[in-house]
C-alpha positions in Angstrom: -0.1 -0.2 -0.3 1.3 3.9 -0.8 1.6 5.6 1.8 1.3 9.4 2.0 2.9 11.8 -1.2 5.7 14.1 0.4 5.7 18.1 -0.5 8.5 17.3 -3.7 5.8 14.1 -4.7 3.0 16.5 -5.2 5.0 19.2 -6.5 5.9 16.3 -8.9 2.9 15.3 -9.6 1.4 19.0 -10.6 4.6 19.9 -12.4 3.7 17.1 -15.0 -0.2 17.8 -15.3 1.2 21.6 -15.8 3.9 20.3 -18.4 1.1 17.7 -20.2 -1.1 20.8 -20.6 1.3 23.2 -21.9 2.2 20.6 -24.2 -1.5 19.8 -25.6 -1.3 23.9 -25.5 1.3 25.6 -26.5 0.7 28.7 -27.7 -1.4 31.0 -27.8 -4.0 31.3 -30.5 -4.1 34.9 -31.6 -8.0 35.6 -33.3 -8.8 39.3 -32.5 -6.9 42.4 -33.2 -7.7 46.1 -30.9 -5.9 49.2 -32.3 -5.2 51.4 -29.8 -3.2 54.3 -29.7 -2.5 53.9 -33.3 -0.9 50.2 -33.2 -3.0 47.4 -34.1 -2.7 44.1 -32.0 -3.2 41.0 -32.1 -4.6 38.9 -29.2 -6.1 36.1 -27.5 -10.3 36.0 -26.4 -10.6 35.4 -22.8 -13.3 32.6 -24.3 -11.1 30.8 -26.4 -8.8 30.9 -23.4 -10.9 29.5 -21.4 -13.0 27.2 -22.9 -9.8 25.2 -24.4 -7.9 25.3 -20.8 -11.0 24.6 -18.5 -11.7 21.4 -21.1 -7.2 20.5 -21.0 -7.8 21.2 -16.7 -10.9 18.4 -16.4 -9.1 16.2 -17.9 -6.1 16.8 -15.7 -8.4 17.2 -12.6 -6.9 20.5 -11.6 -9.0 23.6 -10.8 -8.0 27.4 -9.7 -10.1 29.7 -7.8 -9.3 33.7 -6.5 -7.4 33.8 -3.5 -7.3 37.0 -3.8 -8.1 40.8 -5.5 -7.0 44.5 -6.0 -7.8 47.2 -7.8 -6.9 50.2 -9.1 -9.6 52.7 -10.7 -9.0 56.2 -12.2 -11.4 57.1 -15.3 -12.9 54.8 -15.9 -10.0 52.6 -15.5 -9.9 49.7 -14.0 -6.7 47.4 -12.5 -6.9 44.5 -11.0 -3.9 42.8 -9.5 -5.8 38.9 -8.5 -3.6 36.3 -6.8 -5.7 32.2 -7.6 -5.0 28.3 -6.2 -4.2 26.0 -9.5 -4.9 23.2 -7.5 -4.3 19.4 -7.8 -7.7 17.4 -7.2 -6.1 14.1 -7.1 -3.3 15.7 -4.0 -4.7 18.4 -2.6 -1.2 20.6 -3.7 -1.4 23.8 -4.5 0.8 25.9 -6.7 -0.2 30.0 -6.1 -0.8 32.0 -9.4 -1.1 35.7 -10.7 -3.0 37.6 -13.4 -3.5 40.9 -14.1 -5.8 43.2 -16.2 -7.0 46.7 -17.4 -10.9 47.2 -18.3 -12.1 50.2 -19.5 -15.2 49.9 -21.3 -17.7 51.5 -18.8 -19.7 50.1 -16.5 -17.7 46.9 -17.4 -15.3 47.5 -17.1 -14.5 45.8 -14.3 -15.3 42.5 -15.2 -13.1 43.4 -18.2 -10.1 44.1 -15.9 -10.8 40.4 -14.2 -11.5 38.1 -17.1 -8.2 39.7 -18.4 -6.0 38.7 -15.4 -7.9 35.4 -15.1 -7.1 35.0 -19.4 -3.4 36.0 -18.0 -2.7 33.6 -14.4 -3.9 30.9 -16.6 -1.4 31.6 -20.3 0.9 32.0 -16.9 0.7 28.7 -15.6 1.2 27.1 -18.5 3.9 28.7 -19.7 1.6 29.7 -23.2 3.4 31.7 -26.0 2.8 33.9 -29.0 4.2 33.7 -32.3 3.6 37.3 -32.8 2.2 40.4 -30.7 2.2 43.3 -33.2 0.9 43.0 -36.7 3.9 45.1 -38.4 6.0 41.3 -36.7 4.0 39.3 -38.8 4.7 42.0 -41.9 8.2 41.2 -41.1 7.9 37.6 -41.2 5.9 37.5 -44.3 8.6 39.5 -45.9 11.5 37.5 -44.5 10.1 34.9 -45.8 9.5 36.9 -49.9 12.6 38.5 -49.9 14.5 35.0 -49.3 12.3 33.5 -52.1 13.1 36.8 -54.3 16.1 37.5 -53.3 15.4 40.8 -53.2 16.5 42.1 -49.6 14.4 45.5 -50.4 11.1 43.7 -49.0 13.1 43.4 -46.0 13.6 47.1 -45.5 10.3 48.2 -46.6 8.5 46.3 -44.0 11.6 46.9 -41.1 11.3 51.0 -42.1 7.1 51.1 -41.7 8.1 49.3 -38.3 11.4 51.4 -37.1 8.7 53.8 -37.4 5.5 52.6 -36.0 8.3 51.6 -32.9 8.6 55.0 -32.5 5.9 56.9 -31.7 6.4 54.2 -28.2 10.4 53.9 -28.0 13.0 56.8 -29.1 15.7 54.5 -28.3 14.8 51.0 -29.4 14.8 51.6 -33.1 17.9 52.6 -33.6 19.4 49.5 -31.5 17.1 46.7 -33.1 18.0 48.3 -36.5 21.8 47.8 -35.9 21.0 44.4 -35.0 18.9 43.7 -37.9 21.5 45.1 -39.8 24.7 43.5 -38.7 22.1 40.0 -39.3 21.1 40.7 -42.4 25.5 41.1 -43.6 25.5 36.5 -43.3 21.8 36.5 -45.3 22.2 34.7 -47.8 18.6 35.5 -50.1 19.8 33.1 -52.5 19.3 30.0 -50.2 17.0 32.1 -47.4 19.4 31.7 -44.8 22.7 32.3 -42.9 25.7 31.9 -45.0 28.0 31.2 -42.0 
């Protein structure tokens, strides 16, 4: 008969479940788009995240419940910092996770902020990653691929110029640093073969 599990064993079992869920859903789908202050970006829809993770969590006997919330309010905006407990129903072991969110849609601001906080906590807890953030980055990848196929570096420079011009609205120092890094990388790019020369 198996004796009681040690804390280390319970922690390891929870980690195995988290890893299994991560393997089943390693990347968060970015099916939504939003424009704010002139920037258009992709985001993961909360409903899709909840549906995907709730199904996997039920399969692996995990639940996530909120334990605390701190909210900030200013001129129609709500921001919340939330703490959750990720509980392994098989062992009772608990891992604490956190998420933050903001909302500014009138009477639903607080609810929206809480939804975002829960979504972010889930994505962090299960080590999810994203393909792109800004749509300009997706354009750069596409232009790099096309430039490689056509042997035409000008396509990449056009995409980069648009990207850096947009970035410079937010952080002036970033374009120069990134542009220098990209320029160094492009020196080693073989446009005929679509890859590094060395």
